[in-house]
N, C-alpha and C positions, 0 to 999 in steps of 0.2 A: 451435529451442529456444535460449533465451538463459540467462544466469546472473543476471538481475535478480530481485528479490523480488516478491511479490504483496501489494498493499495494497488492501483492500476496506473501504468504509464504507457501511453501509446502515441507515438509521433509527437505532436506538439500539444498534447493534452494529457492531463493527469487528474486522478480522482482518489480521494481517501474518504472512506465511509465506515460507519458502524461505531463511532465514538459515543460513549455515554457522557454523563456529567463530569467524569474524571479525565476525559480525553484531552482537555486543554493542556495538560501537562506534557503531552507528546507532540504538541504543535510545532515546536522548533525542529525536532528530529524528522517528523513527517514532512515538513516543508522542505527540509534539505534533501531528503530522498526524492520527493516529487520534482524539485528543481533539477536535480541530477538526471532523473529519467527523461524529463522534457528536453533539457539542453543536450545531453550526450547519448541518451538511450540506454544508459547503464549507471550503476552506482557501486560503491565499494561495500555496501552493507547487503547481506543476504536477506531479501525480503520474500523469499519463496513461501514461507508460512503464512503470508498475508495475501496470497493470490486468490482470486475468485475461483480458480480452477480446482481448489480443494473441495468444492461442493459438487463436482461432477462425479457421479457414481459410475465407476468402471466395473460393473459386475458381469 
């Protein structure tokens, strides 16, 4: 388990979750990432560390 947020963009839907009380300071950056994902399906920022796939145990 880690303390990073989860950011998902799929088709015309995006979601960001896991922010605690200090998460508001990331809102503009996360909003930009989500809007890029929703509009074009990609973005210029590597957000792989925020994927929900990191919780999948591949043992």
